[in-house]
C-alpha positions, 0 to 999 in steps of 0.5 A, spaced: 614 782 708 616 788 704 609 790 704 606 795 709 600 793 713 595 799 714 597 800 722 605 801 719 602 806 715 599 810 720 605 809 725 609 812 719 605 818 719 605 819 726 613 819 726 613 824 720 609 829 724 613 827 730 620 829 728 618 837 726 614 837 733 620 835 737 625 840 733 620 845 735 620 843 743 627 843 743 627 850 740 622 852 745 625 849 751 632 852 749 629 859 748 625 859 755 632 857 759 635 863 755 630 868 757 630 865 764 638 867 764 641 860 764 648 860 761 649 858 753 652 851 755 646 849 759 641 852 754 645 848 748 645 842 753 638 842 753 637 843 746 641 837 744 638 833 750 631 833 747 633 832 740 637 826 742 633 823 747 627 823 742 626 817 738 621 816 732 625 810 730 621 806 736 615 808 732 617 807 726 620 800 728 614 798 732 610 795 726 615 792 721 619 788 726 613 785 729 610 783 722 617 781 720 618 776 726 611 774 726 610 772 719 617 769 719 615 764 725 608 763 722 612 760 716 616 756 720 609 753 723 607 752 715 603 758 715 604 763 709 601 770 709 601 773 703 602 780 706 602 784 713 595 786 711 592 779 712 597 778 718 594 784 721 586 782 720 586 775 720 585 775 728 578 779 727 575 773 724 568 770 727 566 766 722 569 760 718 566 757 712 569 750 710 569 747 703 567 740 704 570 735 699 578 736 699 578 740 705 574 737 711 574 730 707 579 726 702 574 725 697 571 718 695 574 712 697 572 705 696 569 705 703 566 712 702 568 719 704 573 719 709 574 725 714 581 729 713 586 727 719 585 732 725 579 735 721 574 734 727 579 736 732 580 743 728 573 744 728 572 743 735 577 747 737 574 753 733 567 752 735 570 752 743 572 759 741 565 761 739 566 762 732 560 761 727 562 755 723 559 753 716 560 747 711 559 748 704 558 742 699 555 740 692 552 734 695 545 732 697 542 734 703 543 727 707 550 726 705 552 733 707 549 733 713 552 726 715 559 729 714 557 735 718 554 731 724 561 727 724 565 734 724 560 737 729 558 743 724 551 746 725 551 750 719 550 746 712 549 749 705 548 743 701 547 742 693 551 749 692 554 750 685 561 752 685 559 759 682 555 760 688 560 759 694 562 766 693 555 768 694 554 764 700 560 768 703 558 775 701 551 773 704 555 772 711 559 778 710 552 782 709 550 780 716 556 784 719 561 777 719 568 777 718 569 771 714 574 766 713 573 761 707 578 755 707 578 751 701 583 747 696 580 747 689 579 751 683 572 752 684 573 755 691 578 760 688 572 766 687 570 764 695 577 765 697 578 771 693 572 775 696 572 772 703 576 777 709 581 772 709 582 766 704 586 760 707 588 755 701 591 748 703 598 747 700 595 740 697 590 744 693 590 747 686 595 753 684 589 757 682 586 756 689 593 758 692 594 764 688 587 767 690 588 766 697 591 770 703 594 765 707 597 758 704 597 752 709 603 748 707 601 741 706 594 739 708 594 740 716 587 743 717 589 744 724 593 749 722 587 754 721 587 756 728 594 758 727 592 763 722 588 766 727 593 765 733 599 768 730 595 774 727 593 775 734 600 774 737 603 779 732 598 785 733 598 784 741 606 785 740 605 791 735 600 794 740 606 793 746 611 796 741 607 802 740 605 803 747 612 803 749 614 808 744 609 813 746 610 812 753 618 813 752 617 819 748 612 822 753 616 821 759 623 822 757 622 828 752 619 833 758 625 830 762 630 833 757 627 839 756 627 840 764 634 840 763 634 833 768 638 829 763 644 830 759 646 829 752 650 822 753 644 819 758 639 821 752 643 818 747 643 811 751 636 812 753 634 813 745 638 807 744 635 803 749 628 805 746 629 802 739 633 796 742 627 795 747 622 795 741 626 790 737 627 785 743 620 785 744 618 783 737 623 778 737 619 774 742 615 772 737 620 767 735 618 763 741 611 763 739 608 756 740 614 753 743 
């Protein structure tokens, strides 16, 4: 939560320019009214109103409040993001690559290889969204394709060496795909690290978890969709906050410069702007309820 997402850095730069610009507008408005022959009390009121009503706080708060609330809600749902950058970019994913053994399946049992609970439903949900799905396995073709068929995954890479998994991810990225890799084992860590978003199951190895961008607490494969959904919801909230901050300042600063708003009303409006951003960000706490 302490790391700044890229969009947050952009908002900070805008806020840094915003302050001297507003001070310039306040001074310009005061000079114009003074030249127009208005009394000093009116000129001072306009100058003060412009400075007070301007709200760089809303711009500065727009992103971090949403990121903090979104990541907190994701944690409540068992999805831990490494930082704001991962939360910002996860929703852009268009291709999901699954490791087979230990991720989609539970490995070998006496009765053969068992699918992980909810794996087929999770695959179906992602497929219905138009995502391109792949399964990577070191197994022989017939065995790998049988599991893929049970899950409804059309694209299969079989007889893949552990060291080649990351190459498969890079090949998809070279085609312009935004790739999410989902795995759990030591041999998945290079692929988790090079994917646009690496998702590790909490039941996996420490090395895989440390290489991933997102960790799913426990082993619920169904939570993969939550990674994309909470990311999309958070970024939608960020955009709402930024639009609100911009529209507020674009409307209110000219009104103050025109002498329509006095300092006391300006102060109340500025507080309302900041609180509006905070309240909108807090709506993310209700995500999934």
